[in-house]
C-alpha positions as CSV (number, residue, x, y, z in Angstrom):
1,M,-1.3,-2.1,-18.1
2,G,-2.8,-4.0,-15.1
3,R,-2.6,-7.5,-16.6
4,V,-2.9,-9.1,-13.1
5,E,-4.6,-6.2,-11.4
6,G,-6.1,-7.1,-8.0
7,K,-4.6,-10.6,-7.9
8,I,-2.6,-12.0,-5.0
9,A,0.6,-13.8,-6.1
10,F,2.9,-16.0,-4.1
11,I,6.4,-16.3,-5.4
12,T,9.2,-18.5,-4.0
13,G,12.9,-17.9,-4.6
14,A,11.9,-14.3,-4.8
15,A,15.0,-12.7,-3.3
16,S,17.0,-12.9,-6.6
17,G,17.2,-14.1,-10.2
18,I,14.0,-15.3,-11.8
19,G,11.9,-15.0,-8.7
20,A,12.8,-11.4,-8.1
21,A,12.1,-10.5,-11.7
22,C,8.7,-12.2,-11.5
23,A,7.9,-10.3,-8.3
24,K,8.8,-6.9,-9.8
25,I,7.0,-7.5,-13.1
26,L,3.8,-8.8,-11.5
27,A,3.8,-5.9,-9.1
28,R,4.1,-3.4,-12.0
29,E,1.1,-5.2,-13.6
30,G,-1.1,-4.7,-10.5
31,A,-0.6,-7.8,-8.4
32,T,0.0,-7.8,-4.7
33,V,3.1,-10.0,-4.4
34,V,3.9,-12.2,-1.5
35,M,7.6,-13.0,-1.7
36,A,9.2,-16.0,0.0
37,D,12.8,-17.0,0.4
38,L,15.6,-17.9,2.8
39,Q,17.7,-14.9,1.9
40,D,15.8,-12.4,4.1
41,E,17.9,-9.3,3.6
42,M,17.9,-9.7,-0.2
43,G,14.2,-10.4,-0.2
44,Q,13.5,-7.3,1.8
45,G,15.6,-5.3,-0.6
46,V,13.6,-6.5,-3.6
47,L,10.4,-5.7,-1.7
48,A,11.7,-2.2,-1.0
49,E,12.3,-1.7,-4.8
50,I,8.8,-2.8,-5.5
51,R,7.3,-0.4,-3.0
52,D,9.6,2.5,-4.3
53,E,7.9,1.9,-7.7
54,G,4.5,2.1,-6.2
55,G,3.8,-1.6,-6.0
56,D,2.4,-3.6,-3.1
57,G,4.0,-6.6,-1.5
58,H,4.8,-8.7,1.6
59,Y,7.9,-10.8,2.4
60,L,8.1,-13.9,4.5
61,H,10.9,-16.4,5.4
62,L,10.2,-19.9,4.0
63,D,12.1,-23.1,3.6
64,V,10.3,-24.7,0.6
65,T,11.2,-28.2,1.8
66,S,9.2,-27.7,5.1
67,E,5.6,-28.8,5.1
68,Q,4.9,-26.9,8.3
69,G,6.6,-23.9,6.8
70,W,4.2,-24.0,3.9
71,A,1.2,-24.5,6.1
72,N,2.2,-21.5,8.2
73,A,2.8,-19.4,5.0
74,M,-0.7,-20.1,3.7
75,V,-2.3,-19.3,7.0
76,E,-0.5,-15.9,6.9
77,V,-1.5,-15.3,3.3
78,M,-5.2,-16.1,3.9
79,S,-5.4,-14.2,7.2
80,K,-3.8,-11.1,5.6
81,F,-5.4,-11.2,2.1
82,G,-8.3,-13.7,2.3
83,E,-7.5,-15.2,-1.1
84,L,-4.7,-16.4,-3.4
85,H,-4.7,-16.4,-7.2
86,I,-1.2,-17.1,-8.4
87,L,1.7,-19.3,-7.4
88,I,5.1,-19.0,-9.2
89,N,7.4,-21.6,-7.8
90,C,11.0,-20.4,-8.6
91,A,13.0,-21.8,-5.7
92,G,15.6,-24.2,-6.9
93,T,19.1,-25.5,-6.7
94,T,21.6,-27.5,-8.8
95,H,24.8,-29.5,-8.6
96,S,28.0,-28.2,-7.0
97,K,29.9,-30.2,-9.7
98,S,29.3,-32.6,-12.6
99,S,29.8,-36.2,-11.7
100,F,29.6,-39.6,-13.4
101,P,26.5,-41.6,-12.1
102,S,28.6,-44.2,-10.3
103,E,30.4,-41.5,-8.5
104,A,27.4,-39.3,-7.6
105,E,26.7,-38.7,-3.9
106,F,23.4,-39.7,-2.5
107,D,23.3,-36.7,-0.1
108,E,23.6,-34.3,-3.1
109,W,20.8,-36.2,-5.0
110,R,18.5,-35.9,-2.0
111,S,19.3,-32.2,-1.4
112,I,18.6,-31.3,-5.1
113,V,15.4,-33.4,-5.3
114,S,14.2,-32.1,-2.0
115,V,14.3,-28.5,-3.1
116,N,13.4,-28.8,-6.7
117,L,10.8,-31.6,-6.7
118,D,9.6,-32.0,-3.0
119,G,9.5,-28.2,-2.8
120,T,7.3,-28.0,-5.9
121,F,5.0,-30.7,-4.5
122,L,4.6,-28.8,-1.2
123,A,4.1,-25.5,-2.9
124,T,1.4,-26.9,-5.2
125,K,-0.4,-28.8,-2.5
126,H,-0.7,-25.9,-0.1
127,A,-1.2,-23.1,-2.6
128,L,-3.9,-25.1,-4.3
129,G,-5.6,-25.6,-1.0
130,A,-5.6,-21.8,-0.4
131,M,-6.8,-21.1,-4.0
132,K,-9.8,-23.4,-3.5
133,K,-10.9,-21.2,-0.6
134,S,-11.0,-18.0,-2.8
135,D,-14.3,-16.8,-4.0
136,P,-14.5,-17.2,-6.9
137,V,-11.7,-19.7,-7.6
138,N,-9.6,-18.4,-10.4
139,G,-6.0,-19.6,-10.0
140,S,-2.8,-20.1,-11.9
141,I,0.1,-22.3,-10.7
142,I,3.4,-21.8,-12.6
143,N,6.2,-24.2,-11.7
144,I,9.6,-23.4,-13.0
145,S,11.2,-26.4,-14.5
146,S,14.1,-26.2,-17.0
147,V,15.1,-27.3,-20.5
148,Y,17.0,-30.0,-18.6
149,G,13.6,-31.3,-17.5
150,M,13.0,-32.1,-21.2
151,V,16.5,-33.1,-22.4
152,G,19.4,-34.8,-20.6
153,L,22.9,-33.5,-19.9
154,P,25.8,-35.6,-18.7
155,G,26.7,-35.3,-15.0
156,I,23.6,-33.6,-13.6
157,G,21.3,-36.6,-13.1
158,A,19.6,-35.3,-10.0
159,Y,18.9,-32.0,-11.6
160,N,17.5,-33.7,-14.7
161,A,15.4,-36.0,-12.6
162,S,14.0,-33.3,-10.4
163,K,13.1,-30.9,-13.2
164,G,11.7,-33.7,-15.3
165,G,9.6,-34.6,-12.3
166,V,8.3,-31.0,-12.0
167,R,7.2,-31.2,-15.6
168,I,5.1,-34.3,-15.4
169,Y,3.8,-33.7,-11.9
170,S,2.4,-30.4,-13.0
171,K,0.6,-32.0,-15.9
172,S,-1.0,-34.5,-13.4
173,V,-2.2,-31.6,-11.2
174,A,-3.5,-29.7,-14.2
175,L,-5.6,-32.7,-15.2
176,S,-6.8,-33.3,-11.6
177,C,-8.0,-29.7,-11.4
178,A,-9.8,-29.9,-14.8
179,Q,-11.4,-33.2,-13.9
180,E,-12.7,-31.9,-10.6
181,G,-13.9,-28.6,-12.0
182,V,-11.4,-26.6,-10.0
183,N,-10.7,-23.4,-11.9
184,V,-6.9,-23.5,-11.4
185,R,-4.6,-23.8,-14.3
186,V,-1.2,-25.5,-13.9
187,N,1.7,-25.0,-16.3
188,T,5.5,-25.2,-16.4
189,I,8.1,-22.9,-17.7
190,H,11.3,-24.3,-19.1
191,P,14.1,-21.7,-19.0
192,G,17.3,-22.2,-21.0
193,I,20.6,-20.9,-19.6
194,I,19.7,-17.7,-17.8
195,D,22.1,-15.2,-16.3
196,T,21.1,-15.6,-12.6
197,P,23.2,-15.6,-9.4
198,L,23.1,-19.4,-9.5
199,L,24.9,-19.3,-12.9
200,Q,27.2,-16.6,-11.7
201,R,28.3,-18.7,-8.8
202,A,29.0,-21.6,-11.1
203,L,31.0,-19.4,-13.4
204,S,33.0,-18.1,-10.4
205,R,34.3,-21.6,-9.7
206,N,35.8,-21.8,-13.2
207,P,39.5,-20.9,-13.5
208,D,38.6,-18.3,-16.2
209,P,35.0,-17.1,-15.5
210,E,34.9,-14.7,-18.5
211,A,36.0,-17.4,-20.9
212,A,33.4,-19.8,-19.4
213,R,30.7,-17.2,-19.9
214,M,31.7,-16.7,-23.5
215,R,31.3,-20.5,-24.0
216,Y,27.8,-20.4,-22.5
217,D,26.9,-17.5,-24.8
218,S,28.2,-19.4,-27.8
219,L,25.9,-22.4,-26.9
220,Q,22.8,-20.3,-27.5
221,P,21.5,-20.1,-31.0
222,V,20.6,-16.4,-30.4
223,G,24.2,-15.8,-29.3
224,H,23.7,-14.8,-25.7
225,L,22.3,-15.9,-22.4
226,G,18.8,-15.2,-21.3
227,Q,17.9,-12.7,-18.6
228,P,15.6,-13.3,-15.6
229,E,13.1,-10.8,-17.1
230,D,12.7,-13.1,-20.2
231,I,11.3,-15.8,-18.0
232,A,9.2,-13.4,-15.9
233,Y,7.3,-12.1,-18.9
234,G,6.4,-15.7,-19.7
235,A,5.2,-16.1,-16.1
236,L,3.1,-12.9,-16.4
237,Y,1.3,-14.3,-19.4
238,L,0.5,-17.6,-17.7
239,A,-0.6,-15.8,-14.5
240,S,-3.0,-13.5,-16.4
241,D,-6.5,-14.3,-17.6
242,E,-5.0,-14.0,-21.1
243,A,-4.0,-17.7,-20.6
244,K,-7.4,-18.9,-19.4
245,F,-7.3,-21.8,-21.9
246,V,-3.8,-22.8,-21.1
247,T,-3.2,-25.7,-18.7
248,G,-0.9,-28.7,-18.5
249,A,1.3,-26.9,-21.0
250,E,5.1,-26.3,-21.3
251,L,6.4,-22.8,-22.1
252,V,10.0,-23.2,-23.3
253,I,12.0,-19.9,-23.1
254,D,15.6,-20.9,-24.1
255,G,16.8,-18.8,-27.1
256,G,16.5,-21.8,-29.3
257,Y,18.7,-24.1,-27.1
258,I,16.7,-27.3,-27.6
259,A,15.4,-26.5,-31.1
260,R,18.5,-28.0,-32.6
């Protein structure tokens, strides 16, 4: 349908899960996708799938916590394409185990906040700088937060804090762009429990992974987990010009999880 035809989209965490789904769907809708991740072999595999379907893309290795890495990535994007229209920031991590706050480890806190919140800051900072060089400026930044950036859950304080930070930081950036007349919209998506490799790894640590998965299914009002594509279609809308009046907003895609 060409909903993002001719646009250049930069997607982090693009080697698997939500990031890979976003890359595939935006490519089908006409965008040239620049995929970034640390899992190079998997990322190249997703890129090959996109090209096999007739899409256009490029892959690069990126540690989202490295400011120099971001600076280099934007130089590469601008030298190759000359403009940037879309950022979808999907890279993220979570706890290896639940812990009571007095027993939480500072190193784990710093690791989670570094990827989820610092990574979002660096992504937004450097992508926005590139978008402002496009002519005309017409950008959309989509930061993937979580339902746990809106509601708390015991034992995952660092994840709650980092995803809540993504939510409110994105609103500040949206208002800054609007105030300065910079035509870049900034929004967050808040997935519920999605069947991604991150969740599958968590389930594999359970003594009975299948029973654990059934418990997760039962927690969803709709009766089942979400799929990465469910989030990617929301990102497609926010990335497209259909959402030209949407900024500073939260798109919750959670099967009704926090509606109760």
